[in-house]
C-alpha positions in Angstrom: 16.8 48.2 4.8 15.0 45.1 6.1 13.6 44.4 2.6 17.2 44.6 1.2 18.5 42.2 3.7 15.7 39.8 3.0 16.4 39.9 -0.7 20.1 39.3 0.0 19.3 36.3 2.1 16.9 35.0 -0.5 19.6 35.4 -3.2 22.1 33.6 -1.1 19.7 30.8 -0.5 18.8 30.4 -4.1 22.5 30.4 -5.0 23.2 27.6 -2.5 20.2 25.6 -3.8 21.4 26.1 -7.4 24.9 24.9 -6.5 23.5 21.9 -4.6 21.2 21.0 -7.6 24.2 21.3 -10.0 26.4 19.0 -7.9 23.5 16.6 -7.6 22.9 16.6 -11.4 26.6 15.9 -12.0 26.5 12.9 -9.6 23.4 11.6 -11.5 25.1 12.1 -14.8 28.2 10.1 -13.6 26.3 7.3 -11.8 25.7 4.0 -13.5 29.0 3.1 -14.9 28.9 -0.1 -12.9 25.4 -1.0 -14.2 24.7 -3.4 -17.0 23.6 -1.4 -20.0 19.9 -2.3 -20.1 17.5 -1.7 -22.9 14.5 0.5 -22.3 12.2 3.1 -23.8 13.7 6.4 -25.0 13.3 9.3 -22.6 10.3 11.6 -23.1 12.1 14.6 -21.5 15.8 15.1 -20.5 14.6 16.8 -17.3 11.6 14.6 -16.3 12.2 11.4 -18.2 9.1 9.2 -17.6 8.5 10.6 -14.1 5.5 12.8 -15.1 3.8 9.9 -16.8 4.5 7.5 -13.9 3.2 10.1 -11.4 0.0 11.0 -13.1 -1.2 7.9 -15.1 -1.5 4.2 -14.5 1.9 2.9 -15.9 1.2 -0.8 -15.2 0.2 -1.7 -18.8 3.1 0.2 -20.2 5.5 -1.7 -17.8 4.1 -5.0 -19.0 4.5 -4.0 -22.7 8.1 -2.9 -22.1 8.9 -6.1 -20.3 7.7 -8.0 -23.3 9.7 -5.8 -25.6 13.0 -5.3 -23.7 13.0 -8.3 -21.3 12.3 -9.1 -17.7 14.6 -6.3 -16.5 14.8 -2.9 -18.3 15.5 0.7 -17.5 13.4 3.8 -17.7 14.8 7.4 -17.5 13.2 9.4 -14.7 15.2 12.6 -14.2 18.1 14.6 -15.6 18.8 12.1 -18.4 21.1 13.0 -21.2 21.9 11.0 -24.3 25.5 12.1 -24.9 26.2 9.8 -27.8 24.4 6.9 -29.4 26.2 4.6 -27.0 26.5 6.8 -23.9 23.6 8.1 -21.9 23.7 9.3 -18.3 21.3 10.4 -15.6 18.8 9.1 -13.1 17.1 5.9 -14.2 14.9 3.4 -12.6 15.6 -0.3 -13.1 12.3 -2.2 -13.6 12.4 -5.7 -12.2 9.8 -8.1 -13.7 11.9 -11.3 -13.7 10.8 -13.7 -10.9 14.3 -14.7 -9.9 15.4 -11.1 -9.8 12.3 -10.2 -7.7 13.1 -12.9 -5.2 16.7 -11.8 -5.0 15.8 -8.2 -4.2 13.1 -9.0 -1.6 15.4 -11.5 0.1 18.1 -8.8 0.5 15.8 -6.2 1.9 16.2 -4.4 4.3 20.0 -4.5 4.1 21.1 -4.8 0.5 18.2 -2.7 -0.9 16.9 0.2 1.1 14.2 2.8 0.7 15.1 6.0 -1.3 15.7 9.0 1.0 12.7 10.9 -0.3 10.4 8.0 0.6 12.0 7.7 4.0 11.5 11.4 4.6 7.9 11.2 3.6 7.3 8.2 5.8 8.9 10.0 8.7 6.6 12.9 8.1 3.5 10.6 8.0 4.1 8.0 10.7 7.5 8.7 12.4 10.3 6.2 12.8 8.2 3.0 13.1 8.4 -0.3 11.3 7.5 1.2 7.8 10.4 3.6 8.1 12.9 1.3 9.7 15.7 -0.5 7.9 18.4 -3.1 8.8 18.8 -4.1 12.5 16.3 -1.5 13.6 13.6 -3.1 11.4 14.5 -6.6 12.7 14.2 -5.5 16.3 10.9 -3.7 15.8 9.4 -6.5 13.8 10.3 -9.1 16.4 8.5 -7.0 19.1 5.3 -6.8 17.0 5.2 -10.2 15.4 3.2 -12.0 18.2 0.3 -9.5 17.8 -0.2 -10.8 14.3 0.1 -14.5 14.8 -2.7 -16.9 13.9 -3.5 -17.3 17.6 -3.8 -13.6 18.1 -6.0 -13.0 15.0 -8.3 -15.9 15.9 -9.2 -14.0 19.1 -9.9 -10.8 17.0 -12.3 -12.4 14.5 -15.4 -11.6 16.7 -14.3 -8.0 16.8 -14.2 -7.8 13.0 -17.7 -9.4 12.8 -19.1 -7.1 15.4 -18.0 -4.0 13.6 -19.4 -5.4 10.3 -22.8 -5.7 12.0 -22.4 -2.1 13.2 -22.1 -1.1 9.6 -25.3 -3.2 9.0 -27.1 -1.2 11.6 -26.2 2.0 9.9 -27.1 0.8 6.4 -30.4 -0.6 7.7 -31.2 2.9 9.1 -30.5 4.5 5.8 -32.7 1.9 4.0 -35.5 2.4 6.5 -35.5 6.1 5.8 -35.4 5.7 2.0 -38.6 6.2 0.0 -38.1 2.9 -1.8 -36.3 -0.4 -1.1 -32.8 0.8 -2.1 -30.4 3.6 -1.4 -27.1 5.0 -2.6 -24.2 4.8 -0.1 -20.6 5.9 -0.4 -19.1 2.5 0.5 -15.6 3.9 0.5 -16.3 6.2 3.4 -17.9 3.5 5.4 -15.1 1.0 4.7 -12.5 3.7 5.8 -14.3 4.1 9.1 -14.9 0.4 9.7 -11.2 -0.3 9.1 -10.1 2.5 11.5 -12.5 1.3 14.2 -11.2 -2.3 13.7 -7.7 -1.3 14.3 -8.6 0.9 17.3 -10.5 -1.9 19.1 -8.3 -4.8 18.0 -5.0 -3.1 18.4 -5.5 -0.5 21.2 -8.7 -1.4 23.0 -10.0 1.9 21.9 -13.2 2.5 19.8 -13.0 5.5 17.6 -16.7 4.9 16.9 -16.5 6.6 13.5 -19.0 4.0 12.2 -21.6 5.4 14.5 -20.8 8.9 13.4 -18.6 10.1 16.2 -16.2 12.9 15.2 -12.5 11.9 15.1 -9.9 14.4 14.2 -7.7 11.6 12.8 -10.6 10.3 10.6 -11.3 13.9 9.6 -7.8 14.5 8.4 -7.6 11.2 6.6 -10.9 11.8 4.9 -9.6 15.2 3.8 -7.1 13.5 1.5 -10.0 12.3 -0.7 -10.8 15.8 -1.7 -7.4 17.2 -2.6 -6.0 17.2 -6.1 -2.3 17.0 -6.9 -1.2 20.5 -7.6 1.5 21.3 -10.2 3.9 21.8 -7.3 3.0 18.4 -5.8 3.5 16.7 -9.2 6.8 18.5 -9.6 7.9 17.1 -6.2 6.8 13.6 -7.2 8.5 13.8 -10.5 11.9 15.0 -9.3 11.8 14.0 -5.6 13.6 10.7 -6.2 16.5 12.5 -7.8 16.4 15.5 -5.5 15.0 14.4 -2.0 15.2 18.0 -0.7 12.2 18.9 -2.9 10.0 16.6 -0.7 10.1 19.4 2.0 8.4 22.0 -0.2 5.2 23.0 1.6 2.0 22.0 -0.2 -1.6 21.3 0.9 -0.9 17.5 0.9 2.2 18.0 3.0 0.3 20.2 5.5 -2.3 17.4 5.8 0.4 14.9 6.4 1.9 17.0 9.2 -1.6 17.5 10.7 -2.3 13.8 10.6 1.0 12.9 12.3 0.5 15.5 15.0 -3.1 14.3 15.9 -2.2 10.6 15.5 0.8 11.0 17.8 -1.4 12.9 20.3 -4.0 10.1 20.4 -1.3 7.4 20.5 0.5 8.9 23.4 -2.8 9.2 25.3 -3.8 5.6 24.6 -0.3 4.4 25.5 -0.2 6.3 28.8 -3.7 5.2 29.8 -3.1 1.6 29.1 0.3 1.6 30.8 -1.2 3.1 34.0 -4.0 0.5 33.9 -1.4 -2.3 33.7 0.8 -0.8 36.4 -2.2 -0.7 38.7 -3.3 -4.3 38.1 -1.8 -7.7 37.5 0.3 -8.1 34.4 -1.0 -10.6 31.9 2.0 -12.4 30.5 -0.2 -13.9 27.7 -1.3 -10.5 26.5 -0.5 -10.4 22.7 -2.4 -7.2 21.8 -0.5 -4.6 20.0 -0.7 -2.1 22.8 0.3 -4.8 25.4 3.3 -5.8 23.3 4.3 -2.2 22.9 4.2 -1.5 26.6 6.4 -4.6 27.2 8.8 -3.4 24.5 9.1 0.0 26.2 10.4 -1.5 29.5 14.1 -1.9 30.3 13.7 -5.7 30.7 12.3 -6.2 27.1 14.2 -8.6 24.9 13.6 -6.3 22.0 13.4 -2.9 23.6 11.9 0.2 21.8 12.2 3.8 22.7 9.0 5.7 23.5 9.4 7.5 20.1 9.5 4.2 18.3 6.5 2.9 20.3 4.4 6.0 19.4 5.5 5.6 15.8 4.3 2.0 15.7 0.9 3.1 16.9 0.7 5.8 14.3 1.8 3.3 11.6 -1.1 1.0 12.6 -3.6 3.8 12.6 -2.8 4.7 9.0 -2.7 1.0 8.1 -6.1 0.5 9.7 -7.5 3.3 7.6 -5.7 2.5 4.4 -5.1 -1.1 3.5 -8.2 -3.1 4.4 -10.5 -0.3 3.4 -9.1 -0.1 -0.1 -9.5 -3.9 -0.6 -13.0 -3.9 0.7 -14.0 -1.0 -1.5 -12.6 -2.6 -4.6 -14.3 -5.9 -3.6 -17.8 -4.3 -3.4 -17.1 -2.6 -6.8 -16.1 -5.9 -8.5 -19.1 -7.7 -7.0 -21.4 -4.8 -8.2 -19.9 -5.1 -11.7 -20.0 -9.0 -11.8 -23.4 -10.0 -10.6 -22.9 -13.8 -11.1 -19.9 -13.7 -8.9 -21.8 -11.8 -6.2 -24.7 -14.3 -6.4 -22.3 -17.3 -6.2 -20.5 -15.8 -3.2 -23.8 -15.1 -1.4 -25.0 -18.6 -2.0 -21.8 -20.1 -0.5 -22.1 -17.9 2.6 -25.9 -18.3 3.1 -26.0 -22.1 2.4 -23.5 -22.8 5.1 -24.2 -20.2 7.7 -27.8 -19.0 7.4 -28.9 -20.7 10.6 -25.6 -21.4 12.3 -24.4 -17.9 13.0 -21.2 -16.5 11.6 -18.1 -18.5 10.3 -15.3 -19.0 12.8 -11.7 -17.9 12.1 -10.8 -21.5 11.0 -13.8 -21.6 8.6 -12.7 -18.2 7.1 -9.2 -19.7 6.6 -10.2 -23.0 5.0 -13.9 -23.6 4.9 -15.1 -21.1 2.3 -13.3 -21.7 -1.0 -15.2 -19.2 -3.1 -14.8 -16.4 -0.5 -11.1 -17.3 -0.5 -11.0 -17.1 -4.3 -12.7 -13.7 -4.3 -10.2 -12.5 -1.7 -7.2 -13.6 -3.7 -8.6 -12.1 -6.9 -9.1 -8.7 -5.3 -5.6 -8.8 -4.0 -4.4 -9.7 -7.5 -6.4 -7.1 -9.4 -6.2 -4.3 -6.9 -3.0 -4.1 -4.9 -2.8 -1.1 -2.5 0.4 0.2 -4.0 2.0 0.6 -7.4 5.5 -0.7 -6.7 8.2 -1.6 -4.3 10.9 1.0 -4.8 14.4 0.5 -3.4 18.0 1.8 -3.8 20.9 -0.6 -4.0 23.0 -0.1 -0.8 26.1 -1.5 -2.5 27.2 -3.0 -5.8 25.3 -6.2 -6.5 24.8 -9.0 -9.1 21.1 -9.9 -9.7 20.4 -13.3 -11.2 17.7 -13.8 -13.9 15.4 -16.7 -14.6 15.3 -15.8 -18.3 18.3 -14.3 -20.1 18.0 -10.8 -21.6 19.8 -8.9 -24.4 21.6 -5.7 -23.3 22.1 -2.5 -25.3 25.5 -3.9 -26.2 23.7 -6.9 -27.9 25.1 -9.3 -25.3 22.9 -12.1 -23.9 23.2 -12.2 -20.1 21.7 -14.3 -17.3 22.6 -11.8 -14.6 23.0 -8.1 -14.3 25.3 -5.7 -12.5 23.8 -3.1 -10.3 25.7 -0.1 -9.0 25.3 1.3 -5.4 22.8 4.1 -5.5 20.8 2.6 -8.4 17.0 2.9 -8.1 15.2 -0.5 -8.6 11.5 -1.0 -8.8 9.3 -4.1 -8.6 6.0 -3.0 -10.3 3.6 -4.9 -8.1 0.4 -3.9 -9.9 1.8 -4.7 -13.3 3.2 -8.1 -12.3 -0.1 -9.1 -10.5 -2.0 -8.4 -13.7 0.6 -9.5 -16.3 -0.5 -11.9 -19.0 2.9 -13.5 -18.9 2.2 -14.8 -15.4 -1.7 -15.0 -15.3 -2.6 -15.8 -18.9 -4.7 -14.0 -21.6 -7.5 -13.2 -19.1 -5.2 -11.5 -16.6 -7.0 -8.2 -16.8 -10.4 -9.9 -16.0 -11.8 -10.3 -12.5 -12.2 -14.1 -12.4 -12.2 -15.7 -9.0 -12.6 -19.1 -10.6 -8.9 -19.1 -11.6 -8.2 -19.9 -8.0 -10.5 -22.9 -8.0 -10.5 -24.5 -11.4 -6.9 -25.8 -11.5 -3.5 -25.6 -9.8 -1.3 -22.7 -10.7 1.1 -23.6 -13.4 3.8 -21.9 -15.5 5.7 -18.7 -14.8 3.4 -17.6 -12.0 4.6 -20.3 -9.7 8.0 -18.7 -9.8 6.6 -15.7 -8.0 7.4 -16.3 -4.3 4.9 -14.0 -2.6 1.7 -15.0 -0.8 -0.4 -17.1 -3.3 2.1 -16.0 -6.0 1.1 -12.4 -5.5 3.2 -9.4 -4.6 0.4 -7.4 -2.9 2.0 -8.0 0.6 5.5 -7.8 -0.9 7.8 -10.6 0.2 11.0 -11.3 2.2 12.0 -9.9 5.6 9.8 -6.8 5.0 6.7 -8.7 3.9 3.6 -7.0 5.3 3.4 -7.9 9.0 -0.3 -7.2 9.2 -1.3 -9.7 6.4 -3.2 -12.1 8.7 -5.0 -9.2 10.3 -6.0 -7.7 6.9 -7.2 -11.1 5.5 -9.3 -11.9 8.5 -10.9 -8.4 8.7 -11.6 -8.5 4.9 -13.3 -11.9 4.9 -15.3 -11.3 8.1 -16.6 -7.9 6.8 -17.4 -9.2 3.3 -19.2 -12.2 4.7 -21.6 -10.0 6.7 -22.3 -7.5 3.9 -22.8 -9.9 1.1 -25.2 -12.1 3.1 -27.4 -9.1 3.9 -27.1 -6.7 0.9 -27.1 -6.7 -2.9 -24.8 -4.2 -4.6 -25.0 -2.4 -8.0 -23.0 0.5 -9.5 -24.9 3.8 -8.9 -24.7 4.7 -12.6 -25.0 1.3 -14.1 -22.6 -1.2 -15.7 -21.1 1.5 -17.9 -19.6 3.5 -15.0 -16.0 4.5 -15.8 -13.5 4.2 -12.9 -10.0 5.4 -12.4 -7.4 5.3 -9.7 -7.1 8.2 -7.3 -3.6 8.6 -5.8 -4.8 9.3 -2.3 -2.9 7.3 0.4 -3.0 4.2 -1.8 -4.6 3.2 -5.0 -8.2 4.2 -4.3 -11.1 4.0 -6.8 -12.9 7.0 -8.0 -15.5 7.7 -10.7 -14.0 9.4 -13.8 -15.0 13.1 -13.8 -15.8 13.3 -10.1 -13.4 15.2 -7.8 -13.6 13.1 -4.6 -12.3 9.6 -4.1 -15.7 8.3 -3.0 -17.6 5.2 -4.3 -21.4 5.5 -4.4 -23.1 2.1 -4.8 -26.7 1.3 -4.9 -27.7 -1.2 -2.2 -30.8 -3.1 -1.2 -31.5 -5.8 1.3 -31.3 -9.4 0.3 -34.6 -11.2 0.5 
């Protein structure tokens, strides 16, 4: 009897899901009548479009080729896409924005005119809660104003010694490994070390809490985050990624990855609440420092009734969780790619080491101001890493209402009309392919795919690249009102860490110059060796004489 009832409930549930999917599909088929009919590649599948390709491969080169073929704005089918006649196609498409003027328009209208897709918002809520990454509109403006002082130049200047100190703790650990080695070199998974260094940096600089993962202390948060490097995308997970943009309900299907996301959020919130309550009690028992610009200090002020930009306790805990994942993710990815590129490009590594050792061999470490403007080759290496290896593929948004997007270069539509602006219907997905644009030959010249720091020193930027409005004409930190708030923190931590490591160690690829690398889709675009399961990066290191 119970079994029969369960089957009946299951049948009813499947029927409702089927009806919902049918209605959703009809909406997708009818959407887009207000869109300019853009050119683009033909669909690979009426169900999946190009979604499977986008979700499992590196699409950045294909995007660049399509932009060359179809113009600076084109469309790609991604789900439930039907060609009804030679002139009528309907379904879910993604509008790819590679035109500088169009890019600026979309970023300037975020977070009001262009908002995150529901599936992305749901996943962010699962991962970090309703913090600044999740927030849109007025909520985002209020949260950002509360946090901005913690990432000012004055605040980051005070944190630079923290970044240097943690880099030297890495040095202590690496020296111990070298001392125990049978020869003068050893192989180290630099990605694991950079993950822990970045997490510890955020803990100390943001919350006055040392996770001590560099020294090997167990941290449940680090354990969960490290677990992501060992999981593979299952067929169910790929299915979710492929159709999740069209059918957000699919995001809630339980998978190993989703279970890890839930576990991370639970543990990160538990730690955040503990740190928040501890610090609040310490401040209540002492004298309030009105000049306190630490993240935890600003969050405590924001939680008070008298705050100019008040946040609820749920929002405060979400901000702390956001910063924990950011501390693990962003800087660690950039540092890992930097060490790889230096290992692959020995002349660059030598030139950078010479700049650092010539100026600071006997005078201690660079100051914050020297990191900003006194080390031109370090700055060039930093910019080139940001250009070549952005932490995310794209900025993905949905038009909140009908819009007109201006273009810097006219395009030809499927109707064979030449237009200098395009119509976008409410609900249309738009994508700014960050990795593709950062590496595009149109903007960066014929050597765009090469790691070449000298491009930042040899001459002033000219041509189409100057039309890109992001930091140093890059989109790695996005742009506009939702530009990455932690950019100054990330740049200072990156430069301080790299300066210590390059002065003290020489790096080579474990398996030599022919090592083949690929991108692992693990909380960002992390490097991995082709054929190996984990997202780890073993490099051969030795002390510099």
